[in-house]
GUDREN-361998 format. One record per residue (C-alpha): residue number from 1; chain; x, y, z. Coordinates in pm, 1 decimal. Example, Ala and Ser with C-alpha at 12.3 -4.5 7.8 and 13.67 -1.06 7.14 Angstrom:
BEGIN
pt pos: 1	unit: A	xx: 1230.0	yy: -450.0	zz: 780.0
pt pos: 2	unit: A	xx: 1367.0	yy: -106.0	zz: 714.0
***
This chain:
BEGIN
pt pos: 1	unit: A	xx: 3447.9	yy: 373.9	zz: 4117.1
pt pos: 2	unit: A	xx: 3414.0	yy: 307.9	zz: 4487.4
pt pos: 3	unit: A	xx: 3565.2	yy: -32.8	zz: 4542.2
pt pos: 4	unit: A	xx: 3803.4	yy: -101.2	zz: 4830.1
pt pos: 5	unit: A	xx: 3961.3	yy: -426.1	zz: 4930.9
pt pos: 6	unit: A	xx: 4216.7	yy: -591.7	zz: 5148.0
pt pos: 7	unit: A	xx: 4341.1	yy: -946.3	zz: 5116.1
pt pos: 8	unit: A	xx: 4022.1	yy: -1085.6	zz: 5274.3
pt pos: 9	unit: A	xx: 3757.1	yy: -813.2	zz: 5237.8
pt pos: 10	unit: A	xx: 3594.1	yy: -639.1	zz: 4938.8
pt pos: 11	unit: A	xx: 3351.8	yy: -347.8	zz: 4975.9
pt pos: 12	unit: A	xx: 3184.7	yy: -224.0	zz: 4658.1
pt pos: 13	unit: A	xx: 2946.2	yy: 70.4	zz: 4650.5
pt pos: 14	unit: A	xx: 2970.5	yy: 173.0	zz: 4285.5
pt pos: 15	unit: A	xx: 2628.2	yy: 204.2	zz: 4121.9
pt pos: 16	unit: A	xx: 2785.8	yy: 193.0	zz: 3775.8
pt pos: 17	unit: A	xx: 2953.8	yy: -144.7	zz: 3825.6
pt pos: 18	unit: A	xx: 2762.3	yy: -440.7	zz: 3683.7
pt pos: 19	unit: A	xx: 3005.5	yy: -726.2	zz: 3745.8
pt pos: 20	unit: A	xx: 3262.2	yy: -756.5	zz: 4020.6
pt pos: 21	unit: A	xx: 3478.3	yy: -944.5	zz: 3771.7
pt pos: 22	unit: A	xx: 3537.5	yy: -602.4	zz: 3607.7
pt pos: 23	unit: A	xx: 3752.8	yy: -505.8	zz: 3907.4
pt pos: 24	unit: A	xx: 4097.4	yy: -647.1	zz: 3846.1
pt pos: 25	unit: A	xx: 4355.5	yy: -735.8	zz: 4112.0
pt pos: 26	unit: A	xx: 4108.3	yy: -912.9	zz: 4339.6
pt pos: 27	unit: A	xx: 4206.4	yy: -1262.8	zz: 4447.3
pt pos: 28	unit: A	xx: 3864.5	yy: -1420.1	zz: 4497.5
pt pos: 29	unit: A	xx: 4008.0	yy: -1732.6	zz: 4656.6
pt pos: 30	unit: A	xx: 4119.7	yy: -1529.1	zz: 4961.2
pt pos: 31	unit: A	xx: 3808.8	yy: -1317.2	zz: 5015.3
pt pos: 32	unit: A	xx: 3619.6	yy: -1390.4	zz: 5336.9
pt pos: 33	unit: A	xx: 3396.6	yy: -1078.6	zz: 5352.4
pt pos: 34	unit: A	xx: 3218.7	yy: -945.9	zz: 5043.2
pt pos: 35	unit: A	xx: 2993.6	yy: -638.6	zz: 5064.9
pt pos: 36	unit: A	xx: 2821.7	yy: -558.6	zz: 4736.0
pt pos: 37	unit: A	xx: 2516.8	yy: -386.2	zz: 4879.8
pt pos: 38	unit: A	xx: 2328.8	yy: -75.5	zz: 4771.3
pt pos: 39	unit: A	xx: 2205.7	yy: -131.2	zz: 4417.8
pt pos: 40	unit: A	xx: 2528.7	yy: -253.2	zz: 4275.9
pt pos: 41	unit: A	xx: 2471.9	yy: -611.6	zz: 4182.2
pt pos: 42	unit: A	xx: 2250.1	yy: -878.1	zz: 4045.3
pt pos: 43	unit: A	xx: 2343.2	yy: -1235.3	zz: 4135.0
pt pos: 44	unit: A	xx: 2520.6	yy: -1448.9	zz: 4046.4
pt pos: 45	unit: A	xx: 2809.8	yy: -1276.0	zz: 4213.1
pt pos: 46	unit: A	xx: 3161.6	yy: -1416.5	zz: 4172.8
pt pos: 47	unit: A	xx: 3084.3	yy: -1742.1	zz: 4344.7
pt pos: 48	unit: A	xx: 3439.3	yy: -1854.8	zz: 4292.4
pt pos: 49	unit: A	xx: 3501.2	yy: -1687.1	zz: 4628.3
pt pos: 50	unit: A	xx: 3416.9	yy: -2011.7	zz: 4802.0
pt pos: 51	unit: A	xx: 3594.4	yy: -1912.3	zz: 5124.8
pt pos: 52	unit: A	xx: 3343.3	yy: -1635.6	zz: 5193.2
pt pos: 53	unit: A	xx: 3229.0	yy: -1610.3	zz: 5554.3
pt pos: 54	unit: A	xx: 3024.8	yy: -1287.7	zz: 5517.0
pt pos: 55	unit: A	xx: 2818.1	yy: -1193.1	zz: 5211.1
pt pos: 56	unit: A	xx: 2617.3	yy: -869.6	zz: 5203.2
pt pos: 57	unit: A	xx: 2397.7	yy: -823.3	zz: 4896.6
pt pos: 58	unit: A	xx: 2133.4	yy: -604.2	zz: 5059.3
pt pos: 59	unit: A	xx: 1947.1	yy: -333.0	zz: 4866.8
pt pos: 60	unit: A	xx: 1992.1	yy: -481.6	zz: 4521.4
pt pos: 61	unit: A	xx: 1751.7	yy: -631.0	zz: 4270.7
pt pos: 62	unit: A	xx: 1831.1	yy: -991.6	zz: 4357.1
pt pos: 63	unit: A	xx: 1547.5	yy: -1229.4	zz: 4269.4
pt pos: 64	unit: A	xx: 1725.0	yy: -1559.0	zz: 4337.0
pt pos: 65	unit: A	xx: 1992.3	yy: -1684.0	zz: 4574.4
pt pos: 66	unit: A	xx: 2091.3	yy: -1962.8	zz: 4334.2
pt pos: 67	unit: A	xx: 2464.1	yy: -2019.3	zz: 4362.2
pt pos: 68	unit: A	xx: 2487.4	yy: -1911.3	zz: 4724.6
pt pos: 69	unit: A	xx: 2450.4	yy: -2277.4	zz: 4827.9
pt pos: 70	unit: A	xx: 2808.7	yy: -2328.1	zz: 4707.2
pt pos: 71	unit: A	xx: 2942.8	yy: -2088.5	zz: 4972.8
pt pos: 72	unit: A	xx: 2966.1	yy: -2358.1	zz: 5239.4
pt pos: 73	unit: A	xx: 3190.3	yy: -2152.2	zz: 5472.4
pt pos: 74	unit: A	xx: 2931.3	yy: -1872.8	zz: 5500.1
pt pos: 75	unit: A	xx: 2859.5	yy: -1752.4	zz: 5854.8
pt pos: 76	unit: A	xx: 2658.5	yy: -1437.8	zz: 5772.5
pt pos: 77	unit: A	xx: 2429.0	yy: -1376.7	zz: 5475.9
pt pos: 78	unit: A	xx: 2263.5	yy: -1035.2	zz: 5445.9
pt pos: 79	unit: A	xx: 2020.1	yy: -1032.1	zz: 5157.2
pt pos: 80	unit: A	xx: 1742.5	yy: -806.3	zz: 5280.4
pt pos: 81	unit: A	xx: 1565.4	yy: -548.4	zz: 5063.7
pt pos: 82	unit: A	xx: 1562.5	yy: -755.2	zz: 4745.7
pt pos: 83	unit: A	xx: 1300.3	yy: -950.7	zz: 4546.5
pt pos: 84	unit: A	xx: 1374.2	yy: -1301.2	zz: 4673.8
pt pos: 85	unit: A	xx: 1081.6	yy: -1547.4	zz: 4674.9
pt pos: 86	unit: A	xx: 1228.6	yy: -1897.4	zz: 4656.6
pt pos: 87	unit: A	xx: 1459.0	yy: -2041.8	zz: 4923.0
pt pos: 88	unit: A	xx: 1434.8	yy: -2408.7	zz: 4817.7
pt pos: 89	unit: A	xx: 1772.2	yy: -2587.0	zz: 4840.0
pt pos: 90	unit: A	xx: 1972.3	yy: -2274.2	zz: 4915.0
pt pos: 91	unit: A	xx: 2052.7	yy: -2355.1	zz: 5277.5
pt pos: 92	unit: A	xx: 2101.1	yy: -2732.1	zz: 5256.5
pt pos: 93	unit: A	xx: 2482.8	yy: -2706.4	zz: 5265.0
pt pos: 94	unit: A	xx: 2521.0	yy: -2384.5	zz: 5464.6
pt pos: 95	unit: A	xx: 2566.5	yy: -2567.9	zz: 5794.1
pt pos: 96	unit: A	xx: 2786.0	yy: -2290.3	zz: 5944.4
pt pos: 97	unit: A	xx: 2537.5	yy: -2007.6	zz: 5883.8
pt pos: 98	unit: A	xx: 2476.4	yy: -1814.9	zz: 6206.6
pt pos: 99	unit: A	xx: 2318.8	yy: -1490.4	zz: 6085.3
pt pos: 100	unit: A	xx: 2058.2	yy: -1452.6	zz: 5810.1
pt pos: 101	unit: A	xx: 1890.6	yy: -1132.4	zz: 5700.4
pt pos: 102	unit: A	xx: 1591.0	yy: -1193.6	zz: 5471.3
pt pos: 103	unit: A	xx: 1387.3	yy: -884.1	zz: 5560.3
pt pos: 104	unit: A	xx: 1197.6	yy: -690.8	zz: 5294.2
pt pos: 105	unit: A	xx: 1177.4	yy: -962.4	zz: 5031.2
pt pos: 106	unit: A	xx: 881.8	yy: -1162.7	zz: 4893.8
pt pos: 107	unit: A	xx: 906.5	yy: -1471.7	zz: 5112.3
pt pos: 108	unit: A	xx: 587.0	yy: -1668.2	zz: 5179.1
pt pos: 109	unit: A	xx: 525.3	yy: -1893.9	zz: 5478.2
pt pos: 110	unit: A	xx: 583.0	yy: -2216.2	zz: 5281.7
pt pos: 111	unit: A	xx: 943.0	yy: -2110.5	zz: 5208.3
pt pos: 112	unit: A	xx: 1039.1	yy: -2109.3	zz: 5576.1
pt pos: 113	unit: A	xx: 1074.6	yy: -2487.6	zz: 5578.3
pt pos: 114	unit: A	xx: 1390.7	yy: -2431.7	zz: 5372.9
pt pos: 115	unit: A	xx: 1555.0	yy: -2292.4	zz: 5685.9
pt pos: 116	unit: A	xx: 1547.6	yy: -2628.7	zz: 5869.3
pt pos: 117	unit: A	xx: 1908.4	yy: -2725.9	zz: 5784.4
pt pos: 118	unit: A	xx: 2037.9	yy: -2414.4	zz: 5966.0
pt pos: 119	unit: A	xx: 2118.8	yy: -2577.7	zz: 6299.8
pt pos: 120	unit: A	xx: 2367.1	yy: -2305.7	zz: 6401.6
pt pos: 121	unit: A	xx: 2146.2	yy: -2010.3	zz: 6309.4
pt pos: 122	unit: A	xx: 2145.8	yy: -1755.1	zz: 6592.4
pt pos: 123	unit: A	xx: 2000.7	yy: -1449.4	zz: 6418.9
pt pos: 124	unit: A	xx: 1714.5	yy: -1446.6	zz: 6170.1
pt pos: 125	unit: A	xx: 1571.5	yy: -1118.9	zz: 6040.7
pt pos: 126	unit: A	xx: 1249.0	yy: -1181.3	zz: 5847.6
pt pos: 127	unit: A	xx: 1012.5	yy: -890.7	zz: 5895.6
pt pos: 128	unit: A	xx: 870.7	yy: -743.8	zz: 5674.5
pt pos: 129	unit: A	xx: 785.6	yy: -1027.3	zz: 5436.2
pt pos: 130	unit: A	xx: 451.6	yy: -1181.1	zz: 5331.2
pt pos: 131	unit: A	xx: 521.5	yy: -1474.4	zz: 5568.4
pt pos: 132	unit: A	xx: 522.6	yy: -1232.0	zz: 5863.2
pt pos: 133	unit: A	xx: 156.1	yy: -1153.0	zz: 5807.9
pt pos: 134	unit: A	xx: 69.7	yy: -1502.8	zz: 5930.8
pt pos: 135	unit: A	xx: -46.9	yy: -1495.0	zz: 6297.1
pt pos: 136	unit: A	xx: 185.1	yy: -1780.5	zz: 6403.8
pt pos: 137	unit: A	xx: 496.8	yy: -1584.6	zz: 6295.5
pt pos: 138	unit: A	xx: 436.6	yy: -1277.7	zz: 6511.3
***
């Protein structure tokens, strides 16, 4: 098992692990940075880690971000290379989000209106996605 952690950061790169809850001794209330990328996880992740500031779930089989809207302290969300299609309601409460990676998903142009609440967003990585084929996005 390749799981490392400190008091505020957890990095998991174990392809055999199905649930982060299977790793004991992690205090989810203190975690600020959670990296469960590279085909480790399917959401919902342990969303009891409400103090998260960085969440990396890239390169998984994630189809929905449901539950992420509860992570109101989030500053960075990396969820590229998944199967995400629907963004409705996910970002309504993520007012602190500054960096969002949505590349290589299944996001259509109509879903981009869900990004409107992100007033502090500085970095948005979208391409490639179906919405990027629209001439106005280029």
